[in-house]
C-alpha distance (Angstrom), angle and dihedral (degrees) to the residues before:
residue distance angle dihedral
X1 . . .
X2 3.79 . .
X3 3.79 123.4 .
X4 3.83 88.2 -110.2
X5 3.80 90.1 56.5
X6 3.80 90.6 45.8
X7 3.81 89.9 53.7
X8 3.77 94.4 43.9
X9 3.76 98.1 53.5
X10 3.79 104.0 31.1
X11 3.79 112.0 153.5
X12 3.82 103.2 -113.0
X13 3.82 90.1 -144.6
X14 3.79 91.1 57.2
X15 3.82 96.6 35.1
X16 3.79 94.3 64.1
X17 3.82 93.4 61.9
X18 3.80 96.8 57.9
X19 3.79 92.3 41.5
X20 3.81 91.6 53.6
X21 3.83 91.0 45.5
X22 3.84 92.9 47.4
X23 3.83 90.3 48.0
X24 3.79 89.8 51.4
X25 3.80 93.2 48.0
X26 3.81 93.0 44.5
X27 3.79 91.8 51.1
X28 3.81 89.7 52.8
X29 3.78 86.5 66.6
X30 3.83 97.1 -134.5
X31 3.81 125.9 115.0
X32 3.78 113.8 -101.7
X33 3.82 141.9 173.2
X34 3.79 138.1 -150.5
X35 3.78 95.9 -80.1
X36 3.79 89.6 59.7
X37 3.81 86.9 59.7
X38 3.79 90.7 51.1
X39 3.82 90.6 48.7
X40 3.80 88.0 57.8
X41 3.83 87.5 63.2
X42 3.76 103.9 -95.7
X43 3.83 107.1 149.0
X44 3.76 123.6 -130.5
X45 3.83 113.4 -90.6
X46 3.81 124.9 -124.9
X47 3.85 90.0 -94.2
X48 3.82 128.0 27.7
X49 3.84 92.2 -131.1
X50 3.78 88.0 68.9
X51 3.81 88.8 76.9
X52 3.78 89.5 61.8
X53 3.80 91.2 44.2
X54 3.78 90.6 52.1
X55 3.80 93.5 48.3
X56 3.81 91.4 45.9
X57 3.81 90.7 50.6
X58 3.81 90.0 53.6
X59 3.80 89.8 48.1
X60 3.80 92.8 49.5
X61 3.82 89.1 49.4
X62 3.82 88.7 56.9
X63 3.79 94.8 -115.8
X64 3.81 98.5 117.1
X65 3.81 141.3 16.5
X66 3.79 130.9 -156.6
X67 3.82 113.6 -111.3
X68 3.81 106.7 167.3
X69 3.82 148.4 -18.7
X70 3.79 128.5 -111.8
X71 3.75 141.1 165.4
X72 3.79 113.0 -81.4
X73 3.80 118.1 -111.0
X74 3.80 89.5 -149.8
X75 3.78 107.6 109.7
X76 3.80 94.7 -143.9
X77 3.85 90.0 59.0
X78 3.84 90.5 62.2
X79 3.81 93.0 -143.7
X80 3.82 94.3 -45.1
X81 3.78 117.1 165.6
X82 3.79 119.1 -99.7
X83 3.77 134.5 -178.9
X84 3.82 121.4 -102.8
X85 3.82 115.6 -140.5
X86 3.76 137.1 -165.8
X87 3.78 136.7 -179.5
X88 3.76 109.2 -73.3
X89 3.76 112.3 -110.3
X90 3.78 109.4 -139.5
């Protein structure tokens, strides 16, 4: 599944959770990454690419912007690299 496919067919019932969490984190003004969204209680989607689709949707909407990369704190990612986001400054 590509990121474009993950954006195009996001389950609206799941999509709302990450969008609310990303909005909350962005408004806090501190950089964050996907595991911070999970720690707020958003459940895993049916496919892992949906995380990227959700983040990309928020980026396209002008809510967040990428600022860095870091190792993921999520144990299942085994130190994989993930994008760090912050509220987009207009």
